[in-house]
C-alpha positions in Angstrom: 60.5 -25.0 -159.8 58.6 -21.7 -160.8 54.9 -21.6 -160.0 52.6 -18.3 -160.8 50.4 -17.5 -157.7 48.4 -14.3 -156.2 47.8 -13.4 -152.4 45.1 -10.9 -152.9 42.6 -10.5 -155.3 42.8 -7.8 -158.0 43.8 -7.0 -161.3 46.4 -9.1 -163.4 49.3 -7.6 -161.6 48.7 -9.7 -158.5 50.1 -12.7 -160.6 53.7 -13.1 -159.3 56.2 -16.1 -160.3 57.7 -17.8 -157.2 59.9 -20.7 -156.7 58.6 -23.8 -154.7 59.6 -27.0 -154.0 58.7 -29.6 -156.8 55.4 -31.7 -156.0 55.0 -35.6 -155.5 52.2 -37.2 -156.7 49.8 -38.7 -154.1 47.7 -41.8 -155.2 46.1 -41.3 -158.1 47.8 -38.4 -159.3 51.0 -37.7 -161.9 53.4 -35.2 -162.1 53.5 -33.5 -165.5 56.6 -31.6 -166.8 54.6 -28.6 -168.7 55.1 -27.9 -172.3 51.9 -25.5 -172.9 49.2 -24.2 -170.6 46.1 -23.0 -171.7 44.7 -19.8 -170.2 40.7 -20.0 -169.4 38.6 -17.1 -168.9 37.2 -18.1 -165.9 40.6 -18.0 -164.2 40.4 -13.8 -164.6 37.3 -14.1 -162.7 38.7 -16.5 -159.9 41.7 -14.0 -159.8 39.7 -11.2 -159.1 37.7 -13.2 -156.5 34.1 -12.3 -158.5 33.9 -15.6 -160.2 32.1 -18.7 -159.3 33.7 -20.3 -155.9 36.5 -17.5 -155.5 39.7 -19.6 -154.3 41.2 -19.2 -150.9 44.3 -17.1 -150.9 47.1 -17.8 -151.4 45.8 -19.2 -154.6 47.3 -20.7 -158.0 45.2 -20.6 -161.4 43.7 -23.9 -162.8 44.3 -24.3 -166.5 44.8 -26.9 -169.4 48.3 -28.6 -169.4 50.0 -30.6 -172.2 53.3 -32.2 -171.0 55.2 -35.3 -170.6 54.7 -37.3 -167.4 57.4 -37.1 -165.1 56.2 -39.5 -162.3 53.0 -41.5 -161.4 51.6 -42.0 -158.2 50.3 -45.1 -156.3 47.4 -46.7 -158.1 47.9 -45.1 -161.4 47.8 -47.5 -164.2 46.3 -45.7 -167.2 49.7 -43.7 -168.4 53.3 -44.4 -167.5 56.7 -42.4 -167.1 57.6 -40.7 -170.7 53.7 -40.5 -171.9 52.7 -37.2 -173.3 49.1 -36.3 -172.2 46.5 -33.3 -171.8 45.4 -32.8 -168.7 42.8 -30.3 -166.9 44.6 -29.3 -164.0 43.2 -27.7 -160.6 45.5 -25.5 -159.0 49.0 -24.9 -159.7 48.8 -25.0 -163.6 50.7 -22.2 -164.3 54.1 -24.1 -163.6 57.1 -25.9 -164.7 55.8 -28.9 -163.0 52.1 -29.7 -162.2 50.0 -32.4 -160.4 47.3 -33.8 -162.3 44.5 -36.5 -161.3 45.2 -39.3 -163.6 41.6 -40.1 -164.0 41.0 -36.7 -166.3 44.1 -37.5 -168.3 43.9 -37.5 -172.3 46.7 -39.7 -173.7 48.1 -37.8 -176.8 48.9 -39.7 -180.3 52.2 -39.0 -181.9 52.3 -36.1 -184.1 49.5 -33.8 -182.3 51.2 -30.1 -181.6 50.9 -28.8 -178.1 48.0 -25.9 -179.3 46.1 -28.6 -180.7 46.8 -30.8 -177.8 45.6 -28.4 -175.2 42.0 -28.2 -176.2 41.5 -31.5 -175.4 41.8 -31.1 -171.7 38.8 -29.0 -170.6 37.9 -26.8 -173.8 37.1 -29.6 -176.0 35.9 -31.9 -173.2 33.3 -28.8 -172.1 32.1 -28.3 -175.5 31.4 -32.2 -175.9 29.4 -32.4 -172.5 27.6 -29.2 -173.6 26.7 -31.2 -176.9 25.5 -34.2 -175.4 23.3 -32.2 -173.0 21.9 -30.3 -175.5 20.7 -33.2 -177.6 20.8 -31.6 -181.1 18.5 -33.1 -183.6 19.2 -33.2 -187.1 18.6 -30.0 -188.9 18.3 -28.0 -185.9 19.1 -24.1 -185.7 21.7 -23.7 -183.0 22.6 -20.5 -181.5 26.2 -20.3 -180.2 27.2 -17.3 -177.9 30.7 -16.0 -177.7 31.6 -17.9 -181.0 35.0 -16.3 -181.3 36.0 -17.2 -177.8 38.4 -20.4 -176.6 35.1 -22.9 -176.3 32.9 -21.2 -178.9 35.0 -21.5 -181.7 35.2 -25.4 -181.1 31.6 -25.3 -180.6 30.8 -23.9 -183.9 32.6 -26.4 -185.7 31.7 -29.8 -183.4 27.8 -28.9 -183.9 27.8 -29.9 -187.4 29.1 -33.4 -186.5 26.2 -33.5 -183.8 23.4 -32.8 -186.4 23.2 -29.0 -186.7 21.7 -27.6 -189.9 22.3 -23.8 -189.3 24.5 -22.4 -186.8 24.4 -19.0 -185.6 26.8 -17.3 -183.7 27.1 -14.2 -181.3 30.1 -12.4 -180.8 31.0 -9.2 -178.7 32.2 -6.8 -181.3 32.2 -6.1 -184.9 35.9 -7.4 -184.9 35.3 -10.9 -184.2 32.7 -11.3 -187.0 35.2 -12.9 -189.4 36.6 -14.9 -187.5 33.6 -16.6 -186.1 32.6 -17.2 -189.8 36.0 -18.9 -190.7 35.1 -21.2 -187.8 31.8 -22.4 -188.9 29.3 -20.0 -188.2 26.9 -19.3 -191.0 25.2 -16.2 -189.5 27.0 -13.8 -187.1 25.3 -11.2 -184.8 26.6 -9.0 -182.2 25.2 -9.6 -178.7 26.7 -6.0 -177.6 23.6 -4.4 -179.2 20.5 -3.6 -178.3 18.8 -5.6 -181.2 20.7 -8.6 -181.4 17.5 -10.8 -180.9 15.7 -9.0 -183.6 18.8 -10.1 -185.9 18.3 -13.6 -184.8 14.7 -13.7 -185.6 15.4 -12.4 -189.0 17.9 -14.7 -189.4 15.3 -17.6 -188.7 12.5 -16.0 -190.7 10.7 -15.1 -187.2 11.0 -18.8 -185.9 14.1 -18.6 -183.6 16.2 -21.3 -182.7 16.2 -24.9 -181.7 18.8 -24.9 -179.3 21.2 -22.1 -177.3 24.5 -23.0 -176.0 25.2 -20.2 -173.3 28.3 -19.3 -172.0 27.6 -15.6 -171.1 24.6 -15.7 -168.9 23.0 -12.9 -167.1 20.5 -10.5 -169.4 22.3 -12.1 -172.6 20.6 -15.3 -171.4 17.3 -13.9 -170.6 17.0 -12.2 -173.7 17.8 -15.7 -175.7 14.7 -17.2 -174.0 12.9 -14.8 -176.6 14.5 -16.4 -179.8 14.2 -19.9 -178.4 11.2 -22.1 -180.3 8.7 -24.0 -177.8 10.3 -27.4 -176.9 13.7 -25.7 -177.7 16.6 -26.3 -175.1 18.8 -23.8 -173.7 22.5 -25.2 -172.1 24.2 -22.8 -169.6 27.8 -23.5 -169.1 29.1 -20.2 -167.8 29.1 -16.4 -166.9 31.0 -14.8 -168.9 29.3 -11.7 -168.7 30.0 -11.6 -164.9 26.4 -11.9 -163.8 24.4 -15.0 -162.8 20.8 -15.5 -164.9 17.8 -15.5 -162.8 15.4 -17.2 -165.1 11.7 -16.4 -163.9 9.6 -19.8 -163.7 7.1 -18.1 -166.2 9.5 -17.6 -168.7 9.5 -21.6 -169.1 5.7 -21.8 -169.6 6.0 -21.9 -173.4 7.8 -25.3 -173.1 11.5 -23.7 -173.0 13.8 -26.0 -171.7 16.7 -24.6 -169.7 19.3 -26.9 -168.4 22.7 -26.5 -166.7 25.7 -28.3 -167.8 29.4 -28.9 -165.9 32.4 -31.1 -166.9 32.9 -32.4 -163.4 29.2 -33.7 -163.1 30.0 -35.5 -166.2 33.3 -36.8 -165.0 31.6 -38.0 -161.8 28.4 -39.6 -163.1 29.0 -40.5 -167.0 33.0 -40.9 -167.2 32.6 -43.7 -169.7 30.8 -40.9 -172.1 33.6 -38.5 -171.6 36.2 -41.3 -172.0 34.6 -42.6 -175.6 33.9 -38.6 -176.2 37.8 -38.1 -176.0 38.7 -40.9 -178.5 36.2 -39.2 -180.9 37.7 -35.3 -180.3 41.3 -37.2 -180.7 40.0 -38.1 -184.5 38.6 -34.8 -185.1 41.6 -33.0 -184.3 44.3 -35.4 -186.0 42.4 -35.7 -189.0 41.5 -31.9 -189.3 37.9 -31.4 -188.5 38.6 -29.7 -185.5 40.9 -26.8 -185.4 42.0 -24.4 -182.4 43.3 -21.2 -183.3 45.9 -19.5 -181.0 45.9 -15.9 -180.4 48.7 -15.5 -178.2 51.6 -17.5 -177.0 53.5 -16.1 -173.9 56.0 -17.1 -171.7 55.2 -18.5 -168.3 56.2 -15.2 -166.6 54.1 -13.1 -168.7 50.9 -14.8 -167.2 49.7 -11.2 -166.3 49.4 -10.3 -169.9 47.8 -13.2 -171.0 45.1 -12.2 -168.3 45.2 -8.6 -169.7 44.4 -9.9 -173.3 41.1 -12.0 -172.1 39.6 -9.1 -169.7 40.2 -6.5 -172.9 38.2 -8.8 -174.9 40.8 -9.2 -177.5 41.1 -12.8 -177.6 40.5 -14.6 -180.6 40.8 -18.5 -179.9 43.0 -19.8 -177.5 45.9 -18.3 -175.1 48.9 -20.6 -174.5 51.4 -19.9 -171.9 55.0 -21.4 -172.4 57.0 -22.8 -169.5 
């Protein structure tokens, strides 16, 4: 079978197609035949060795896999051979056949296409966990950073269901503004400009926002504190800007709450919340309330091109690989 692997950190060209033996599932694992693989921004950072927790080499990317269960390991009772599932796959995701932890599988209903199904692995689950962490109150004004991204365009749709009264989205270029509006954003601000925080304050009559959902980090996160109301909540769940934020404690004295959010911690400590939330997400997808936009679908062998699209900041929504 084919898999994508890299033996050194670097530009997308380090991603190569290799033939490897078909793996066998161990206890608690399943073997999935892939039909679609979601490509996530963080993998471009890991490939360069610059992201959080760079993988030891040689490495294989993580990703969101949709496919059919081919084999189950000992102790797996939640799915059976022939079931169609979505799964976040840690290592070896860009491949014809992948191993996945059965704990994190999302069994799929009939009729859901692979693009929609792909978000039920990590993107929609991450959005769900961030929104639960944010504790949005009815009528809150919510600022969503990277509103045109793979997770951001899901977040702008979901925040309404969690009570948001108004949604402000930031994008990294003017070309992404219309896309963000089409996916639930009331006001769009370009955070690549120096005066983006002034635009947020103008849109809120100088009051600021109740909640910030931040996947960018760095200076953008620090600037966001200037538009966060007292007693407001900022949820940090990624550093796509490439810089981890350092928040001076004195910036929090005006009762501004900053909390991190990681999907793995939710699965480890509150798995029942994730399972119930998954059923809610599946309902949103099947009933048309949550829609994924697919920017590009590429053959597995063109994984390097998928990474280039992301690094060129051209991505609108989701990028998929097809084995």
